[in-house]
Structure formats: C-alpha cells, structure tokens
N, C-alpha and C positions, 0 to 999 in steps of 0.2 A: 153488072147491072146499077149504077150508081142513081146512091140516094149526097139527097143536102141538107138539112136542116141548117133553122141559122130562127139563132134571139138575141135581144138585147139585152147588153147588162151596164155598169158601170164597174170602176174603177178606182185603188183608193182614195180620190182627189174626190169624181161625183162627179165623170165628167163621163157621156153613156158612147158608148160603141158597143160593135153589130161583130156575132161573132156566128164566126156558116162553118159545117164540120162535114165537109165531102170522103159519103163511106163510098170508094172505090176495090175489092181488086183484094180484099180483105184489110185494106189501111184502109183509117181511119184522119186526116187530111184538115186539122186545126189550121183555124187563116181571122184575123178579126184585118178591123175597119172603124178608125177615127169620126168624116167628116165620110156629107155623099162629094165628093169629088176629091177624095184617095184611096192611090193600090188598094187592097189589101198586103196586109203583110201576119209571118205566120206569124201564127197565138201557141205560148203554149213554158212548159207542161199545165196539160189539162190539169184540176184542179177537183178534188172529188167534188164539191157541189157541179165543177163548170159539168163531168159524168155523168151523175144525175140528171140533168134540163136537158141530158140529148136524153139520155132509156123514156124520160120520159113526153119529151117529144114524138120519139119513136112509140114508141106505145099510145098517144091521144092519134098518132094512121094509121091501129091496131084496127076497130074497129074498122072503119074507115073502107076497108083495104085497101087503103094504099102504102100499105107496106106491106106480105105474108110473116106467118108465124117462124118463119124457116130464119126471113132477115132481122127479122128484131133476133131473135137466137145469135144472131153471125153479130152483128150488132154487139149485144151483148156479152159475146167472150173478148174482144178488142179489147176493152174493158181492165186495164190493171191489177194487179191484188186478188 
C-alpha cells in the first residue's frame, strides 16, 4: 500500500517549496517542488527536522484510522540512526 505525505517548507533564502514523501515497498521517496508549474525533483538527504515532520504528520493520521499502527511502525523503522 502506498502512502503519501506532504508539507510546505522554506529554503535558506526564505522561498517556499513543497515537500512530498511517498512510502511504498519499504522505501521512502523524497521529492520537492518550488512552484506550481515546476516538475518534482529529488529532495535530500532529509534532515532530522524533515523526519520529525514526517512522523508528526503520520501520527496525526493514527486517531482518524487513516494509518494503522503497523504502518506507522514501518515508517518509524525507515528513519536512519
């Protein structure tokens, strides 16, 4: 089952960009997009703050049963370190 998460972030110059993480087959694919008509490009390596945001977004979906505890544990295992 594929899961998709996303949020907005700012780069060092203060410009906004969109971050998208797709979890599929035990891997996390990180990508980013600067503008509306721009293509998705690889994003990485993700920082600890990025991983914290991903886990927070996944944890918000648990009470609404959009994500099972087993899927949440699989996402936590993907985090390096």
